[in-house]
C-alpha positions in Angstrom: 20.6 -26.9 51.2 18.8 -29.4 53.3 15.0 -29.8 53.8 13.4 -29.7 57.2 12.2 -33.6 56.7 15.9 -34.5 56.0 16.0 -34.7 59.6 12.5 -36.2 60.6 12.5 -39.3 62.3 8.7 -39.3 63.0 5.7 -37.2 61.9 2.4 -37.0 63.8 -0.4 -36.5 61.6 -3.5 -35.2 63.1 -7.3 -35.5 61.5 -9.1 -32.5 62.0 -12.4 -34.3 61.7 -11.5 -36.6 64.8 -11.2 -35.9 68.5 -8.2 -36.5 70.8 -8.5 -38.8 73.6 -10.7 -37.6 76.6 -8.8 -35.3 78.8 -5.8 -34.9 76.6 -4.9 -31.3 75.0 -2.9 -30.3 71.9 -0.5 -29.3 74.1 0.0 -32.9 75.3 0.0 -33.8 71.6 2.7 -31.2 70.8 5.1 -32.8 73.8 5.2 -36.1 72.5 8.5 -35.3 70.9 7.5 -35.8 67.3 9.5 -34.1 64.6 6.5 -32.3 62.9 2.7 -32.2 62.8 0.7 -32.6 59.9 -2.7 -31.5 59.7 -4.8 -33.6 57.2 -7.4 -36.1 56.8 -9.4 -37.7 54.0 -13.1 -37.4 54.7 -15.3 -34.7 56.3 -12.8 -32.2 56.5 -13.5 -28.5 56.0 -10.9 -25.7 56.3 -12.7 -24.5 59.3 -11.6 -27.4 61.3 -8.2 -27.3 59.9 -7.8 -23.7 61.3 -9.0 -25.1 64.7 -5.9 -27.6 65.0 -3.7 -25.2 63.6 -4.8 -22.4 66.1 -4.5 -24.9 68.9 -1.0 -26.1 67.9 0.5 -22.8 66.6 1.5 -21.6 70.3 4.0 -24.6 70.6 7.6 -25.2 69.3 6.8 -28.0 66.8 6.8 -27.8 62.9 3.4 -27.4 61.7 2.2 -28.4 58.0 -1.2 -28.8 56.6 -1.9 -31.8 54.1 -4.8 -30.6 52.0 -7.1 -33.3 50.7 -8.5 -30.8 48.2 -8.0 -27.0 47.3 -11.3 -26.0 49.2 -9.8 -26.9 52.7 -6.4 -24.8 52.1 -5.8 -22.6 55.0 -3.4 -19.6 54.6 -2.0 -19.1 58.0 1.5 -17.7 58.7 1.5 -20.1 61.9 2.0 -22.9 59.2 5.6 -23.8 58.3 4.2 -24.9 55.1 2.1 -27.1 52.8 2.6 -30.9 52.0 0.4 -31.8 49.4 -0.4 -35.3 47.9 0.2 -36.3 44.3 -1.0 -39.9 44.2 1.1 -41.7 41.5 -1.3 -44.9 41.4 -4.5 -42.9 41.7 -7.3 -44.1 39.0 -8.0 -40.6 37.8 -5.9 -37.5 36.8 -7.5 -35.1 39.5 -5.5 -36.9 42.3 -2.0 -36.3 40.1 -2.7 -32.8 38.6 -6.4 -32.2 38.5 -7.2 -30.8 41.8 -3.6 -29.2 42.1 -4.6 -27.3 38.8 -7.5 -25.9 40.5 -5.8 -24.9 43.4 -3.4 -22.8 41.2 -6.1 -21.4 39.2 -8.2 -20.0 42.1 -5.3 -18.8 44.4 -1.8 -17.7 44.7 -0.1 -20.4 45.8 2.7 -19.9 48.1 5.5 -21.9 46.2 8.1 -21.3 48.6 6.3 -23.2 51.5 4.8 -25.5 49.3 6.1 -29.2 48.5 4.3 -32.4 47.0 4.6 -35.8 48.2 4.6 -38.3 46.1 2.0 -40.9 47.5 1.9 -44.6 46.7 -1.0 -46.0 48.2 -1.3 -49.7 49.0 -4.3 -50.5 51.0 -7.2 -50.9 48.9 -9.6 -50.9 51.7 -8.2 -47.5 53.1 -10.6 -44.6 52.4 -8.0 -42.7 50.8 -7.7 -45.8 48.0 -11.2 -45.4 47.6 -11.3 -41.8 47.2 -8.9 -41.7 44.4 -9.4 -44.7 43.1 -5.9 -46.2 43.6 -4.6 -49.3 41.9 -3.2 -51.1 45.1 -2.2 -54.3 43.2 1.3 -53.3 43.2 4.3 -55.6 43.7 7.7 -54.9 45.1 9.1 -54.1 42.0 6.3 -51.8 41.0 6.7 -49.8 44.2 10.4 -49.5 43.8 9.8 -48.4 40.1 7.2 -45.8 41.4 9.7 -44.6 43.8 12.6 -44.1 41.2 10.0 -42.4 38.8 8.9 -40.2 41.5 12.5 -38.9 42.3 14.3 -39.3 39.0 11.6 -38.5 36.5 9.2 -36.0 38.7 11.9 -34.6 40.8 10.1 -35.3 44.3 11.7 -34.5 47.4 9.3 -36.9 49.4 7.8 -40.5 48.6 5.1 -41.7 50.8 4.3 -45.3 50.9 0.8 -45.2 52.6 -0.9 -48.2 54.1 -3.3 -46.1 55.8 -5.1 -48.3 58.4 -3.0 -51.4 58.3 0.6 -52.4 58.6 2.3 -52.7 55.8 5.2 -55.0 54.0 8.5 -54.1 55.4 9.8 -55.7 52.1 7.9 -53.2 50.1 9.0 -50.4 52.3 12.7 -51.5 52.0 12.4 -51.4 48.1 11.1 -48.1 47.8 14.1 -46.9 49.9 16.7 -49.0 47.8 15.1 -47.2 44.7 15.8 -43.6 46.2 19.1 -41.7 46.0 18.2 -38.4 48.1 14.5 -38.1 48.3 13.1 -38.8 51.8 10.9 -42.0 52.2 7.7 -41.5 54.6 5.8 -44.6 55.6 2.5 -44.5 57.2 -0.1 -47.2 58.3 -0.8 -49.3 61.2 2.1 -48.0 63.4 0.5 -48.7 66.9 3.5 -49.1 69.4 7.5 -49.2 69.7 7.7 -52.4 67.9 5.8 -51.6 64.9 7.5 -48.1 64.7 10.9 -49.5 65.2 10.2 -52.3 62.5 9.3 -49.5 59.6 11.9 -46.9 60.8 14.7 -49.4 59.8 13.7 -48.9 56.1 11.6 -45.6 55.9 13.5 -42.4 56.9 10.2 -41.0 58.4 7.5 -43.0 60.0 3.9 -41.2 59.9 1.8 -42.0 62.7 -1.9 -40.6 62.6 -5.0 -42.9 64.2 -2.9 -43.8 67.0 -3.2 -40.3 68.7 -6.8 -40.2 68.4 -7.6 -43.9 69.6 -5.0 -44.6 72.3 -3.5 -41.1 73.1 -0.2 -39.2 73.4 1.6 -41.7 75.7 1.3 -44.6 73.1 2.5 -42.0 70.4 5.6 -41.2 72.4 6.2 -44.6 72.3 6.5 -44.6 68.5 8.8 -41.6 68.5 11.1 -43.1 71.0 11.2 -46.3 68.6 11.6 -43.9 65.2 14.6 -42.4 66.9 16.2 -45.6 68.2 16.1 -47.4 64.5 
């Protein structure tokens, strides 16, 4: 049985704490050609902000997932296709591996049929997510490959996510992660800002994730990265 992300080339991540480019709408966002929308952010995210974006995108025919940064922002909404929940393999504390997840399970009935974890490997020490999770970003090519293999073979992860959040990463690192995987889907995120950057990483990752671009440059720039991901 195949998972939805097995066929994704491109994911657009929308931060509910950030605005769209002036004059653009969520209808425009949903028409970029992306394979899926992921609603999530690191800082100042609330369930109310999440719900606003979900409601705005739900009427369009694009798969819609929430990526909650903590249990308090999880939105129970039938418009969602599911939840993609980060597990940060190189986090500095157990909270980002199992702790917050345990709290979520403790306080609510998790919809396990629609919930999948993403095995994150965070690589940019200057990123907000690295600071928040205390991630050890001093990882070699071999280290990242080992994390990827561990994620799939030991932890049974379906998605491995190499995250450079805010900067363009090292293609060699991404290629090494891909080489360590048998069947898991490799996501890459960070610094995708045009056709060429998306094409370069899509040569190695199964799925490129574009985030800040939609808030900074707008939907036409995002559409370029969609084309690149599908051309690669």
